[in-house]
C-alpha positions as CSV (number, residue, x, y, z in Angstrom):
1,X,-1.4,-27.1,-3.6
2,X,-0.8,-23.5,-2.9
3,X,2.4,-22.0,-1.4
4,X,2.1,-18.9,0.8
5,X,5.1,-16.6,1.5
6,X,4.9,-13.7,3.9
7,X,7.2,-10.6,4.0
8,X,7.3,-7.2,5.4
9,X,8.0,-7.8,9.0
10,X,10.7,-6.1,11.0
11,X,11.5,-3.9,14.0
12,X,9.4,-0.8,14.6
13,X,8.9,1.6,17.4
14,X,5.6,1.7,19.3
15,X,3.2,3.9,17.3
16,X,4.8,3.0,14.1
17,X,3.4,1.1,11.0
18,X,4.2,-1.9,9.0
19,X,2.7,-3.5,5.9
20,X,2.8,-7.3,5.6
21,X,2.4,-9.1,2.3
22,X,1.4,-12.6,1.5
23,X,2.1,-14.0,-2.0
24,X,0.5,-17.2,-3.2
25,X,1.9,-19.4,-5.9
26,X,1.2,-22.9,-7.2
27,X,-2.5,-23.6,-7.4
28,X,-3.4,-19.9,-7.0
29,X,-7.1,-20.7,-7.7
30,X,-7.2,-22.0,-4.1
31,X,-6.0,-18.6,-2.9
32,X,-8.4,-16.6,-5.1
33,X,-11.4,-18.7,-4.3
34,X,-11.2,-18.8,-0.5
35,X,-11.0,-16.5,2.4
36,X,-7.5,-15.6,3.6
37,X,-6.6,-15.1,7.2
38,X,-3.8,-13.5,9.1
39,X,-2.8,-15.1,12.4
40,X,0.0,-14.3,14.8
41,X,1.9,-16.2,17.5
42,X,3.8,-14.4,20.3
43,X,6.5,-16.2,22.3
44,X,5.0,-18.6,24.7
45,X,1.4,-18.1,23.4
46,X,-0.9,-19.9,21.2
47,X,-1.4,-18.8,17.6
48,X,-4.3,-16.3,17.4
49,X,-6.6,-15.0,14.7
50,X,-5.9,-11.5,13.6
51,X,-7.9,-10.7,10.5
52,X,-9.8,-12.3,7.6
53,X,-10.8,-11.3,4.1
54,X,-13.2,-13.3,2.1
55,X,-12.7,-14.1,-1.6
56,X,-15.1,-11.2,-2.3
57,X,-13.5,-8.7,0.0
58,X,-15.5,-8.9,3.2
59,X,-13.4,-8.4,6.2
60,X,-13.4,-9.1,10.0
61,X,-10.9,-8.5,12.7
62,X,-9.9,-9.6,16.2
63,X,-11.0,-7.0,18.7
64,X,-7.4,-6.3,19.7
65,X,-6.5,-5.0,16.2
66,X,-9.8,-3.3,15.1
67,X,-9.4,0.3,14.0
68,X,-5.6,-0.3,13.7
69,X,-5.1,-3.1,11.1
70,X,-6.5,-3.3,7.7
71,X,-6.6,-6.5,5.6
72,X,-6.9,-6.4,1.8
73,X,-6.2,-8.6,-1.2
74,X,-5.4,-8.4,-4.9
75,X,-6.6,-11.5,-6.6
76,X,-5.1,-10.5,-9.9
77,X,-1.6,-10.6,-8.3
78,X,-2.4,-13.5,-5.9
79,X,-1.4,-11.2,-2.9
80,X,-2.9,-10.2,0.4
81,X,-1.8,-7.5,2.7
82,X,-2.1,-6.5,6.3
83,X,-1.6,-2.8,7.0
84,X,-0.7,-2.4,10.7
85,X,-0.8,1.1,12.3
86,X,-0.4,2.3,15.8
87,X,1.6,-0.7,16.7
88,X,2.3,-1.5,20.3
89,X,4.6,-4.0,22.0
90,X,1.7,-6.4,22.4
91,X,1.6,-6.8,18.6
92,X,5.1,-8.4,18.7
93,X,4.7,-11.9,17.2
94,X,5.3,-14.0,14.1
95,X,2.6,-13.3,11.6
96,X,1.3,-16.0,9.3
97,X,-1.1,-16.0,6.3
98,X,-3.5,-18.9,6.1
99,X,-5.9,-20.4,3.5
100,X,-8.2,-23.2,4.1
101,X,-9.5,-25.4,1.3
102,X,-9.8,-29.1,1.9
103,X,-6.7,-28.6,4.1
104,X,-4.9,-25.8,5.9
105,X,-2.2,-23.9,4.1
106,X,0.3,-21.8,6.1
107,X,3.1,-19.5,5.2
108,X,6.4,-19.7,7.1
109,X,5.7,-16.5,8.9
110,X,7.3,-13.1,9.3
111,X,8.6,-11.6,12.5
112,X,7.2,-8.3,13.7
113,X,8.9,-6.7,16.7
114,X,7.5,-3.6,18.3
115,X,9.8,-1.8,20.7
116,X,8.5,0.5,23.5
């Protein structure tokens, strides 16, 4: 099994930036060998896809974050990142990292709050 731990969330004003991190431990080959996703869940809403990075580094994004968010990974460090720029209040949510390999692995989430 792989354990995922997110960090880097916080309170930021609209227009600001945050960088989220996701660290994998345990069976890290699961992390290194699979795509890693970022999801988010706002209060009262369903969890939604934000960004994905493949094991080889290919990326794709939800339309709502394109041109503002950048996903990256460092397989040597078993880490993934989500650089979030030009944040707006609609980005307020708990952000989760996710890996799927035979089953779904989720972190505990990190809260991002964007004030207007």
